[in-house]
N, C-alpha and C positions, 0 to 999 in steps of 0.2 A: 503494500499500499504505500502511495505517496512516492512511488517510483523507487522503492528500496530494491537494492540487487540482492538477490537470493544468494547466499544464505546469511545476510546481514540482518540486523534489527536496530531498532532504536528505543530509547526510553526517555520520555519526557516527564519531568518532575516540576510539579507545581510549587511544592514547598522545599526549598533549598536545604532546610534544616535536616531533612531525611538523609542528605549526604553526609552529615558529621560523622556517622559510623562507617563510612565506606572510604576504602583506600587506604594508604599507610604513609608514614613519614619517611620523607628522603633526607637524611642529614648531610650528604656529601655533595649535594649541588651547589653552584655559586650561588651566593645570597643566604646562605644558610639553610635552615630547616624547612622543608616544603613539603606540604602535603600532596601526595599523587593521588588523585581520584581516579579509581577505575574498578572495574567489576571483572572477576575472572570468568572467562567463558571459552567456549570451544570454537569460536568463528576465526576464520583466518583474516590476517589483518588487511591484506589488498582490498578485499570487498568492503570492509569498513571504511578504509579511506575513500573508495569510490562512492560509498553512500554520503559520507561527509561532503565530498565534492558536489554531488547533486543538491543536497542541502543548501550549500553556499551558492550554487547556481540559480536553484529555484527562489531561494530567500523563504521566510517565514509565509509570506502571502501566497507565493507561488505553491508552496508544499500545501498550505490550507485549501486552495483551489483544486489541487489534485485529489486530496482527500474528500472533499466536499463533492466532487463529481463521482467518486468510487461510491460514496453513501447515497446519492441520489439514485444512482444505478442498482444500488443494493436493495433500497425501498421500492423501486420499480419492480425489480424481480420478485421480491417478497409479496407485493400485491398480485403480480401473474400468477404466482404459485397458490396463493389463497383462492384463487378463482378455479383452480383445477380440482375436479371432484375425484377423491381417491387418494391424492396426497396432501400433505400440510406442512406448514414449517415446523421443524423441531423445536425452535425457539424464536422468537422476535430477535432479529439481528442487532447487535449493538456495535459491530464493526462490520467490515465490508466481506463477511462470510454468511452464507445462507445454508442452512442444514434442512435438508428435505426427508420426510419420513412418509409411511403409509398412514392413511386414517384408520384402517381396520387393524394395524398392527402386524399385518403380512411382511414377509421379508421383502425389503427393498432390492434383493440381489436380481430379480428378473427385470425390473425397471433399468437397473444400473447396466444390465447386460446388453438390453436394447439400446439404451443411451450411447454404449461404447460402439455397437454395431454401425449407428448412425454418424460416429466421429466425435461424439462427446466424451471426452476422458475426466471424470469428476473423482474427487476423493471418495472412498466408500469405507464405512466404518461399520462392519457387521456388528460387532458388539453392541453398538447403539442403534442399529438399524438406520442409519441415515447415509444419505450421499451429500457431499459438501460442493458448494460452488464458491470459489473465492472471486471477488467481482474486482478484477486488476483495472489499472488505468487504461489500458487499451481497449477494454470492453465498451461496446457501445450498445445503446438501447435496442438496436436493431438485431444484435446478436442475442441479446436477452429474450426478445420476442421470438425470434427462430428457436431459440431453445425452448421455450414455453409452447411453442406449437407443437415440437416433436415430443416433449413431455406428455402433452394433452392426447396426443394420438397414441402414444405407448400405453398410457394408462387405460384408455378406452380399449384398445387392442387387447390388453392383458386381463381385463374386466376388473381392475382394482375398485 
């Protein structure tokens, strides 16, 4: 989201006091004792620097514009899903991820298989009985409408 490069992530903190317990003191840098704020993770540095460059290029307003567009499309997809008999939202989205499950509790597996047959590659979580759509910045409303049309046909075909 926000043109973040996989596998990077970002953390925005509203209350800076949270950062007091994060990081460690570095006593050997010029200027004396210096607190180095960091969080240990498993992400390679190159992608993190690339994400930083994207944030610098977009600026905060540009970043918000990208995120806003993703969220508008997420809510649009949510509306489309709610209109399809046989499937429903797993939860109301709070970010750019839409979880879809069946209304009757039947396995989502057949729907996922048919979607894949039509070229839609979604995340599938059998233990939760959901398929997941991540609404990325390049996704447009026309893509979501096409997906919704295919999903509607599949649900009808399978008698969900």
